[in-house]
C-alpha positions in Angstrom: 0.0 0.0 0.0 3.0 2.3 0.6 4.0 2.0 -3.0 0.6 3.1 -4.2 0.8 6.3 -2.2 4.3 7.0 -3.5 3.2 6.3 -7.0 0.3 8.7 -6.7 2.5 11.4 -5.2 5.1 10.9 -7.9 2.5 11.3 -10.6 1.2 14.5 -9.0 4.7 16.0 -8.6 6.0 15.2 -12.1 5.3 18.0 -14.6 2.7 17.2 -17.2 3.8 17.5 -20.8 1.9 18.0 -23.9 0.7 15.2 -26.1 1.9 14.9 -29.7 -0.6 13.8 -32.2 -0.8 13.2 -36.0 -2.5 16.0 -37.9 -4.1 15.6 -41.4 -7.4 16.3 -43.0 -8.9 14.7 -46.1 -9.9 11.5 -47.9 -6.2 10.5 -48.2 -5.8 10.8 -44.3 -7.6 7.4 -43.8 -4.4 5.6 -44.7 -1.8 7.1 -42.5 1.4 7.3 -44.6 3.9 9.1 -42.4 6.0 9.9 -45.5 3.1 11.9 -47.0 4.0 15.7 -46.9 0.4 16.5 -46.0 0.7 14.6 -42.7 2.4 16.3 -39.7 2.9 16.0 -36.0 1.5 18.6 -33.7 1.7 19.3 -29.9 -1.6 19.5 -28.3 -2.7 21.9 -25.5 -2.9 20.7 -21.9 -5.9 18.5 -21.1 -6.6 17.6 -24.7 -6.5 14.3 -26.5 -5.5 13.0 -29.8 -8.4 12.1 -32.0 -9.4 10.5 -35.3 -12.7 11.4 -36.8 -14.2 9.6 -39.8 -16.9 11.7 -41.4 -19.5 10.6 -43.9 -22.1 12.8 -45.7 -23.9 13.1 -49.0 -23.5 16.3 -51.1 -26.3 17.9 -53.1 -25.7 15.5 -56.1 -26.2 12.5 -53.8 -22.6 11.6 -54.0 -21.1 10.1 -50.9 -18.3 12.2 -49.4 -16.0 10.4 -46.9 -13.2 12.1 -45.0 -10.8 11.5 -42.1 -9.4 14.1 -39.7 -6.6 13.5 -37.2 -5.6 16.0 -34.7 -6.0 17.4 -31.2 -9.3 17.8 -29.3 -10.2 21.1 -27.7 -10.7 19.9 -24.1 -12.3 16.6 -23.2 -12.8 14.2 -26.1 -15.5 11.6 -26.1 -15.6 8.6 -28.4 -18.6 8.1 -30.6 -20.0 4.6 -30.2 -20.7 2.4 -33.1 -24.3 2.4 -32.0 -24.5 6.3 -32.1 -22.8 6.4 -35.5 -25.0 3.7 -37.1 -28.1 5.5 -35.7 -26.9 8.7 -37.3 -26.3 6.9 -40.7 -29.8 5.5 -40.5 -31.5 8.9 -40.1 -32.6 11.1 -42.9 -30.0 13.8 -43.5 -30.1 17.3 -45.0 -27.8 17.0 -48.0 -24.9 19.3 -48.4 -25.2 20.3 -44.7 -25.3 17.4 -42.4 -23.3 14.2 -42.0 -22.2 11.6 -39.4 -18.9 11.5 -37.5 -17.3 8.5 -35.8 -14.8 9.9 -33.3 -12.0 7.9 -31.6 -10.1 9.6 -28.8 -6.8 8.6 -27.0 -4.4 10.3 -24.6 -2.3 7.3 -23.4 0.8 8.0 -25.6 2.2 10.3 -28.3 0.9 9.7 -31.8 -1.9 7.4 -30.5 -4.3 8.6 -33.2 -2.7 6.4 -35.8 -4.7 3.3 -34.9 -7.7 2.3 -36.9 -9.8 1.7 -33.8 -9.8 2.5 -30.0 -9.9 -1.3 -29.3 -6.2 -1.6 -28.8 -6.1 1.4 -26.5 -8.9 -0.1 -24.3 -7.2 -3.5 -24.1 -3.9 -1.9 -23.1 -5.5 0.2 -20.4 -7.3 -2.9 -18.9 -4.0 -4.9 -19.0 -2.1 -2.1 -17.2 -4.8 -1.9 -14.5 -4.6 -5.6 -13.9 -0.7 -5.5 -13.7 -0.7 -2.4 -11.4 -3.5 -4.0 -9.3 -1.4 -7.2 -8.9 1.8 -5.3 -8.0 0.0 -3.1 -5.4 -1.8 -6.0 -3.7 
């Protein structure tokens, strides 16, 4: 139990640093090619997360427009569930104005918004909790 208190104190004393995330916008951003000149790394403000947003909408000619954005959140970032996203897709949309976004957020490491899903981040977090829980007990 002493180690847990020391660990919490250490985390509180250590200076927090900014998270570095991938930044890109556009259809080509779905495949993250780090050699592409249109993709860059950015430092995010304090208390923000890296995020990846997949956006889908129809334009006025009924063409499907799909785009991916990677970058930093402004403040707290909340994932969009598959259920919310699929519900949005099932609703009647106003063409040229409205669309649906599937957002994945992460703040566990630099450049974490390169993954195709938040599944791996969730599994890693659970694994770390189990390991830390075992060490503390």
